[in-house]
N, C-alpha and C positions, 0 to 999 in steps of 0.2 A: 455417597462417596465413591462407591464402586463404579457408577456411571462415569464419573470424572476420569477414573483410571482407564476405562475403555475408550473414552474420547481421546485421551492423551496418547494411548497406544495407536489408535486409528490415525491421528495426525502424524505421529512419528513414522508409521508405515507409509502413509501417503507421501511424505517428504522423501523417504528413502527409495521409493519406487517411481518417483516422478521424473519425467524427462527434464532437461535444462529449461526448455520452453515453458513447461508446466510450473517449474519452480519460480520463474519470473512472474507468472500469473499469480501464484500464491503470494509472492511478495507484494504485488499490487493490491491483492485482496486484503492482505494484512494491513497495509497502509490505509486503505479506504475504511476498514473497520475501525482503526484507531482514530481516524479523523471524524468518523460518525459519532464515536463515543465522546470525543472532545466537543463536537458541536452540541450534543445533548447536554453536556455539562455546562456549557455557556448559557443554556436556558434555565438552569437551576437558579433558585433564589440566591441573591448575593449573600444572604445571611448563612447559607450553607457553607461552612468552612472547608468541607471536603471538595467543593467545586473547583477551587484553584489547584488542589493536588491532582485531581483527575485530569483537568485540562493540561497541566504541565506533563504528567506522566504519558498521556496519550499523544501529545505533540512530540515529545522526545522519542516515543516509540516510532511514530511516522517518520521522523527525521532519521532514525537509525536504519529504517527500511530503505529510505531514499538513498542513504549512504551506501547501503549494500547494493542497490540497483546500479548506482554510479560506479562503484568499484568493480562491478562485473562487466563494464564496457571494455571491448577490445578495439583499441584505436588502429591497430594494424589491419585487422579484418574489416572493421566498421567504417574506417575512414572518416569522411565529413559527417556522415550520419551519427557516428559515435561521439564526435566532438559536439554536435548539436545537442544530442541527448545529455551529454555531460553538462553543458551550459543550462539546459532546461531543468535538470535535477538540482543544479546549484541554485537556480531561481526558486524552485519549490522549497528548498532547504531554508533559504534566506527569508522567504515569506512566512514560513512557519516559525522561524526564530522571532521575527517581528510580531507575529500573532501571540507568541508565548510571552514575550517581554512586555507588550502593551495590553495583554489580555483582551484582544480584539478578535471577534469571530470572522470578520470579513476575509482576511487572508486564508483562514482555514477553509472557508467555503470555496474560495478561488482555487486553491491547491487541490481540493477534493474534486472539483469539476475537471481540472486539467488531468489529474491522475486517472479519473474515470474514463476520459477519452482515450488515454494511452492504454489502459487496461482493456477496454472494449476492442480497440484496434488489435492489440496483441492476441486477444482471445479469438478474434475473427481470423487472424493470420494462422494461428494454431489449428483452428477448425478446418481451414482450407488445406493445410499441410497434412493433417491426419485423416481427412476425408470424412465420409458419412459415419464411419465407425468411431469417430472421436468421442471421448467420454463427455457426459453431460456437463460436467463442471468446466470443461474447456470452452464449450459453446455458450457458457454464461447462463445456463439453466439453473444450476445449483446455487 
């Protein structure tokens, strides 16, 4: 139990001290983790009644993170790029809604792949901005 408290404190401190760019990276990582858990739950036996609960909860978590990413877009500064990202996040959200309603893993796999590409591109951009002294987690090592 004590280890969980330390982990929670570490995560809280990481969020409080992270740059805006690192916060976006953390959001991507959170969505990817939720989608990985959902995918694993799809592989559980259908007789496992917790399977559906896990799938639902993790897809909803990923959707909430996608909403957070979408709400952080600045259309005045980002222009067409921000509008494109808004539409892309909307697509991700709708595909996850479909996956959850129909209990199909395909859309989850698709969104996971698309989000991973965005996450990796974001991490690469952060790594270039922060240079060789960038923390390991930004460069995708952790």
